[in-house]
FIKOLMAR-119809 format. One record per residue (C-alpha): residue in three letters; x, y, z. Coordinates in steps of 0.25 Angstrom, whole numbers, plus 5000, padded with zeros to 4 digits. Example, Ala and Ser with C-alpha at 12.3 -4.5 7.8 and 13.67 -1.06 7.14 Angstrom:
BEGIN
@resn: ALA east: 5049 north: 4982 up: 5031
@resn: SER east: 5055 north: 4996 up: 5029
END
This chain:
BEGIN
@resn: MET east: 4833 north: 4984 up: 4878
@resn: GLY east: 4836 north: 4972 up: 4887
@resn: THR east: 4849 north: 4969 up: 4879
@resn: THR east: 4854 north: 4982 up: 4879
@resn: LEU east: 4853 north: 4984 up: 4894
@resn: ALA east: 4860 north: 4970 up: 4895
@resn: ALA east: 4872 north: 4974 up: 4886
@resn: VAL east: 4871 north: 4988 up: 4894
@resn: VAL east: 4872 north: 4981 up: 4907
@resn: ALA east: 4884 north: 4970 up: 4901
@resn: GLY east: 4892 north: 4985 up: 4897
@resn: VAL east: 4890 north: 4989 up: 4909
@resn: ALA east: 4895 north: 4974 up: 4917
@resn: GLY east: 4907 north: 4973 up: 4906
@resn: GLN east: 4912 north: 4988 up: 4909
@resn: ARG east: 4913 north: 4985 up: 4925
@resn: GLN east: 4921 north: 4973 up: 4921
@resn: VAL east: 4929 north: 4980 up: 4914
@resn: ARG east: 4932 north: 4990 up: 4924
@resn: ALA east: 4933 north: 4981 up: 4935
@resn: GLU east: 4943 north: 4974 up: 4927
@resn: HIS east: 4951 north: 4986 up: 4924
@resn: ARG east: 4951 north: 4990 up: 4940
@resn: HIS east: 4957 north: 4975 up: 4943
@resn: TRP east: 4967 north: 4977 up: 4932
@resn: ARG east: 4971 north: 4991 up: 4937
@resn: ARG east: 4972 north: 4984 up: 4951
@resn: GLN east: 4980 north: 4973 up: 4947
@resn: LEU east: 4989 north: 4982 up: 4940
@resn: ARG east: 4992 north: 4991 up: 4953
@resn: ARG east: 4994 north: 4978 up: 4961
@resn: ASP east: 5004 north: 4974 up: 4951
@resn: ALA east: 5011 north: 4988 up: 4952
@resn: TYR east: 5009 north: 4989 up: 4967
@resn: ALA east: 5015 north: 4975 up: 4969
@resn: ALA east: 5028 north: 4978 up: 4959
@resn: PHE east: 5029 north: 4991 up: 4966
@resn: THR east: 5030 north: 4983 up: 4981
@resn: VAL east: 5039 north: 4972 up: 4976
@resn: LYS east: 5049 north: 4982 up: 4970
@resn: ALA east: 5048 north: 4990 up: 4983
@resn: ASP east: 5049 north: 4977 up: 4991
@resn: GLU east: 5062 north: 4974 up: 4983
@resn: VAL east: 5069 north: 4987 up: 4986
@resn: TYR east: 5067 north: 4986 up: 4999
@resn: GLU east: 5071 north: 4973 up: 5002
@resn: ALA east: 5084 north: 4976 up: 4995
@resn: LEU east: 5086 north: 4989 up: 5002
@resn: ARG east: 5084 north: 4981 up: 5016
@resn: SER east: 5092 north: 4971 up: 5012
@resn: ILE east: 5105 north: 4983 up: 5010
@resn: GLU east: 5099 north: 4989 up: 5022
@resn: ALA east: 5101 north: 4977 up: 5030
@resn: GLU east: 5117 north: 4972 up: 5023
@resn: LEU east: 5121 north: 4986 up: 5026
@resn: ALA east: 5118 north: 4986 up: 5041
@resn: ARG east: 5126 north: 4972 up: 5041
@resn: PRO east: 5141 north: 4975 up: 5042
@resn: GLY east: 5151 north: 4969 up: 5031
@resn: HIS east: 5139 north: 4971 up: 5020
@resn: ASP east: 5144 north: 4972 up: 5006
@resn: LEU east: 5143 north: 4988 up: 5004
@resn: ASP east: 5145 north: 4988 up: 4989
@resn: GLY east: 5135 north: 4975 up: 4987
@resn: LEU east: 5125 north: 4983 up: 4995
@resn: ARG east: 5127 north: 4994 up: 4986
@resn: GLY east: 5125 north: 4986 up: 4975
@resn: ALA east: 5111 north: 4982 up: 4981
@resn: LEU east: 5107 north: 4996 up: 4984
@resn: ASP east: 5109 north: 5000 up: 4970
@resn: GLU east: 5102 north: 4989 up: 4965
@resn: THR east: 5091 north: 4993 up: 4975
@resn: ARG east: 5092 north: 5005 up: 4969
@resn: ARG east: 5090 north: 5001 up: 4955
@resn: LEU east: 5078 north: 4994 up: 4959
@resn: VAL east: 5071 north: 5006 up: 4965
@resn: ARG east: 5073 north: 5014 up: 4952
@resn: GLY east: 5070 north: 5003 up: 4944
@resn: GLY east: 5060 north: 4992 up: 4947
@resn: LEU east: 5054 north: 4999 up: 4960
@resn: ALA east: 5051 north: 5013 up: 4951
@resn: ASP east: 5045 north: 5005 up: 4941
@resn: ALA east: 5035 north: 4996 up: 4951
@resn: GLN east: 5033 north: 5012 up: 4956
@resn: THR east: 5029 north: 5016 up: 4942
@resn: ALA east: 5020 north: 5005 up: 4941
@resn: VAL east: 5012 north: 5009 up: 4954
@resn: GLU east: 5012 north: 5025 up: 4949
@resn: LEU east: 5005 north: 5020 up: 4937
@resn: GLU east: 4996 north: 5012 up: 4943
@resn: GLY east: 4992 north: 5021 up: 4955
@resn: PRO east: 4984 north: 5025 up: 4963
@resn: GLU east: 4994 north: 5038 up: 4965
@resn: GLU east: 4995 north: 5035 up: 4981
@resn: LEU east: 5002 north: 5023 up: 4978
@resn: ALA east: 5011 north: 5028 up: 4967
@resn: ARG east: 5015 north: 5038 up: 4977
@resn: MET east: 5017 north: 5026 up: 4986
@resn: ALA east: 5025 north: 5019 up: 4977
@resn: GLY east: 5035 north: 5030 up: 4975
@resn: GLU east: 5036 north: 5033 up: 4991
@resn: SER east: 5041 north: 5019 up: 4994
@resn: ALA east: 5048 north: 5020 up: 4982
@resn: LYS east: 5056 north: 5032 up: 4985
@resn: SER east: 5056 north: 5025 up: 4999
@resn: LEU east: 5065 north: 5014 up: 4994
@resn: SER east: 5073 north: 5024 up: 4986
@resn: ALA east: 5076 north: 5031 up: 4998
@resn: CYS east: 5080 north: 5019 up: 5005
@resn: VAL east: 5091 north: 5015 up: 4994
@resn: ALA east: 5097 north: 5029 up: 4996
@resn: ALA east: 5097 north: 5027 up: 5011
@resn: ILE east: 5105 north: 5016 up: 5010
@resn: GLN east: 5114 north: 5021 up: 4997
@resn: ALA east: 5117 north: 5033 up: 5008
@resn: ARG east: 5121 north: 5022 up: 5018
@resn: THR east: 5130 north: 5016 up: 5009
@resn: ILE east: 5137 north: 5029 up: 5003
@resn: GLY east: 5151 north: 5029 up: 5007
@resn: ARG east: 5152 north: 5016 up: 5014
@resn: GLU east: 5163 north: 5006 up: 5011
@resn: GLY east: 5162 north: 4995 up: 5021
@resn: GLY east: 5153 north: 4985 up: 5025
@resn: ASP east: 5150 north: 4993 up: 5038
@resn: ALA east: 5136 north: 4991 up: 5043
@resn: LEU east: 5127 north: 5003 up: 5043
@resn: ALA east: 5125 north: 5010 up: 5055
@resn: ALA east: 5111 north: 5008 up: 5064
@resn: ASN east: 5108 north: 5023 up: 5060
@resn: GLU east: 5109 north: 5020 up: 5046
@resn: SER east: 5104 north: 5006 up: 5044
@resn: HIS east: 5090 north: 5013 up: 5053
@resn: ARG east: 5090 north: 5025 up: 5042
@resn: ILE east: 5088 north: 5014 up: 5032
@resn: ARG east: 5080 north: 5006 up: 5038
@resn: ARG east: 5069 north: 5018 up: 5040
@resn: PHE east: 5071 north: 5020 up: 5024
@resn: LEU east: 5067 north: 5007 up: 5023
@resn: ASN east: 5056 north: 5005 up: 5033
@resn: HIS east: 5050 north: 5018 up: 5027
@resn: ALA east: 5050 north: 5010 up: 5012
@resn: SER east: 5043 north: 4999 up: 5020
@resn: ASN east: 5033 north: 5008 up: 5024
@resn: LYS east: 5032 north: 5016 up: 5010
@resn: ARG east: 5029 north: 5000 up: 5004
@resn: GLU east: 5019 north: 4996 up: 5014
@resn: GLN east: 5012 north: 5009 up: 5012
@resn: PHE east: 5012 north: 5006 up: 4997
@resn: VAL east: 5007 north: 4993 up: 4998
@resn: ARG east: 4995 north: 4996 up: 5007
@resn: HIS east: 4991 north: 5007 up: 4998
@resn: ALA east: 4993 north: 4996 up: 4986
@resn: ARG east: 4984 north: 4986 up: 4993
@resn: LYS east: 4972 north: 4997 up: 4994
@resn: ALA east: 4974 north: 5002 up: 4978
@resn: ILE east: 4972 north: 4987 up: 4975
@resn: ASP east: 4960 north: 4985 up: 4983
@resn: VAL east: 4953 north: 4997 up: 4977
END
């Protein structure tokens, strides 16, 4: 009887250990997915901020900025989209939704900047209202990133 009880207790303890290890592993996978998404979102954001700052400067290289914007668009559709997919797979649903909102916000920034460069030929600085509009898009993207990070921290600490 004592041997059987000891075996049952050991089995239960073993199952608890396995479950705890699994929870730790899942938390680590999520942390890695959230971190990768945040790093890619920050990379896109910084590229967009640099492009906007350069557009606001008179005498900028418009062709060079268009090339940088194309590269940033590829990053949104490539690395950021891949990182977003990892968040969608790891969950939870609320964070997957927030990652999507953040990615859409950054994509809208790309579109806003592209709209301001279409039809331009020279290196004239953006008008104040054009710069302000782009900065509003950038601020929105920054807010979405901060919201994602806040919720990611909570999800990891569960």
